[in-house]
C-alpha angles and dihedrals in degrees: 000000000000125000118200130181125236091275092055096254114146108243104166142008129193135185113211140174119247114277094010125134117238136184120216138179099033092140098035123105122242113287147094119305137173126222121205116195123186120198130160091353093305125114122215121190124198134182115230125195118198115195 
């Protein structure tokens, strides 16, 4: 999993096992971020808003 900020800068990466819960962004300031998750050769992108 990769987390980027609104300008596209990589701010965090995580390696996880399939079907496991993770927590990201604990140390990041409020703002808009994007998560990119790759599983089984497929990429899923999500917008995250931290308040």
